[in-house]
N, C-alpha and C positions, 0 to 999 in steps of 0.2 A: 508673017511673024507670030511665032506659038510662044505664049506667055504659060510659063508651067507656074503653077502655085502649090503650094505647099500648106498645108494648112496641119496641125498640130494641136491636139487638145489633150488636158488634165483632166483625167476622171476623180472625181475623190472618191477616195478608199477610208471603208471606216476599218480603225484598226482595232485588232482583239485587245481587252482587256486583261491586263496583265494578270497573271495568276497570284494566288497568295502564298507568302512565303515560311517557311519554318521557323519558328522562335528561337535560334541558335542560344544556346547558354543557360535555357531553362531546365531544372531538373525537378523531378519528385523522388522521395526515397521516404522510407522510416526511419531516417535520422538526419541531423541536420546535414553531414555531410557524407550523404549516400545519394544513388539514385539508382535503385533497382526500379524504379516505375518509368521513369522518363527519364532521361539523358540526353541533354543538347537540342530540347525540342521535341525527341522523337522517342513512343512509346515501345517500351521494350520488351521484348518476345516473353510472352506468360503473363502479361495482363493487357495485350493488346484485344481479347476477347475472355470469356469464362475459361478458366482452366482448370480439372479437376487438382492436378499437382500443385498450383498456388492458392489454392482458396483457404478460408480461415474456418476455423473450427467454430461449434455453436457455443462452446463456452467461453470466446473471445468477442466480448461487447464492446468494447473500446477499441481502436487503431487511430492513430496520430500520424499524419504525413507532416513533410517538411517540403517548403518548396522555396526556390532559389533562383535568383536571375541577375541580370547584368544591372548593375543600377540606373543608366541610364537609359533603358529601356522598361524598368521596372514598373513603370506608372501606367504602362499598356496593359496590365494583369487587369482582368477583370473577375467578380466574383463567379464562383464557381457553381452548378447547376448538377441536379444528379435525376437518374430516369433509372428506374425500378422495373425490373421482369422477374417472375410473374410481378403486378403490382402490387397485389394483395399476400399477406401474411409475414413482412417484413419490414419494419419500423424503423427508417434511418432519419437521424437527425444530424446537422454538418455545425459546428461553430469552431470559435478561435479566431484569430486574427485573421488566416488567410482567407475563412469563410466570410469576413465582413469585408473584404477586397483590397486591405492594408497593402501595398507593394513589397515584395520579397525582393530582398539583396542578397550574393553572396554573405555578406560579414554577419547579417540580422536575416536568418529563414524565416518565412511565415508558417505557422501552423495549422492544419486543419485536421478537428477534432470530429471523427467518424464513429456515433454511437447508434449501431445496430441491435435488435434486439429481435429475436423469431417469435413472432408471434403465433406461428402455426407452421409442424412439421413438413416437410416436404423433402420426398424421395432425390427431387434434382436441387442440381446450385441455383440460389437466389443470386441474381447477377445487378450489381449495382456499377449504372454507366457515370464516370464523372467529368465532367464537359468543363475544362475552363477557358474562357473565351480570353484572346488576344487581339487589340485595337490594331488591323491593317494585318493581321498575319492569322495562320491556319490555326484554328483552337486546338489545347490539349486536348486529347479524349484518351481516356482508360477506362478500363474495369477492373472491379474489386470482387470476386465472389464467395459466398458464406455458405457454409452446410448447416442446415437447419435440419438437426437429430429432433430435437424435442419444444416444446415452449418454453420460454423464458418469460420469469416473473418480471414486475417491475424493479428497476434498477435502484428507485428509492425506497425498495423496501430492505433492503440489507443497509443501506445509510443510516434510515430510520433504527434498525435494531441495532448497529453501534452506536447511534447517539444516547438511546435509552440505556446502554451496557455504560458508557460512560458518566452518565448522569449518576447512576445508581452507585457506580463504586465512587465518584466521588461524594457521593452522602454519607456512604459507610467508612472513607477514610475520615471524613470532619467529624463524623459522632464517635467514632472509637478514640481520636484525638482530644475531645472534649470530654470522654468518660476517663479516659485514661489522669486526664488533668483534674477533671473535680474531685478521683477519688483518692490523687493523693494531697490535695488541699485538703478534702476531710481527715484522711490518716492522722495527718501533720496537725492541724489545727485543734480535730475534736479529740482524737485518740492518743495523743502525744508521741505519734512512733517515728521514728527516723529511719533513714538508711533504706536499706534495700525493703523492711517490712514495710514502709509507706506507701511502696507501688500495689496499685487494686491486682487482686489477682495471685500474689504472692505466696498467700497461705496455702490455694491451690496448688501451685506447682509444687511448693514445699513439701506438702503431702504425698504429691507423685512421684516426687527423688526419693523417699523415705520408703514407700511401695516397691518401687522398682528395686534399690537397693537393698531392702530386707527388713529395715528400719534399725539400721544399726548405726547409723550419721546421724545425730543431730545436731543443730546449731542451739548455742544460747542466745535468749534475746538480751539488747542492753539492759530492758531494764528488770529483768532477771540475774546480772551479772554478781551483786551481793547476797543472791538468796543463798540460804543454809543447805536448799536443798539440789543444788545444781549438778554437783558431784557427786552424790550421795551414792549412786550407780557404781563408780568409777572406784569408790574408795573400799565400797564393801566388796569388788572384784579382786581388788587388790590385796585385802587382809584374807580373803581367802584362799587365796595362792596364795600367802604368804604362809599361813598354818598349815597349807598342804606340806607347801614345801617344807618345814620345821618337823612333820611328822617324820618325813621320808630322810630326813637328814639321821634323826634318833633310829627309826629303823636300821638304816646305814650302819649305826654306831652300833646299835646293839647286837647287831648280825656280826662284827670286826669283832666284837668281846667272846 
């Protein structure tokens, strides 16, 4: 009697580790409701690597990026990191809510403020590779390129200049207001002037107007209203014109005779 035995063995096999997944629903754009750079977790054409057609000009020192994602998965988004190539010649700083790791959502996008300044002129494009880690998902990677045709100064210099200009303007306005008020009070209390004559500089303005108009239009001041010489020139002109008119009338009468 032959006994036939069958043996079966089960060998353990190591399963491959499942690959990372695309973080769907994640967008990056230049506006809160746009996705020029990243759409649905996929980097768009032109930002996957340095591209001359999608590069930024030298004078553009600030770029704002807006990130959105599904609210239920927004907590998986981490702080972005940057890598610059070439490493020297371009200063880059990240700020904003997105740079601090705040979770982005569709209703409340987070911002990443990219401040970059050319410290050295270069014939080739500077590449800034931005990586946004996503927990249990593929990281979001895209590249922004900038053209540096000349060296740029510190951004604080222009801000400091505007601040000085604002302070000087405020001091000038306050000083001019105090001067006008003080002059008005002095002329009304000390010189006893009223109306427009009490305003500082009215005498200069009236003199300029008389010069422009030929000096034929003068106005009488209130304190000179009762002066016997106010309208002296006017009645002299009237008397002269009346005399000339009578003589002309006499001439016409004599000629008729």
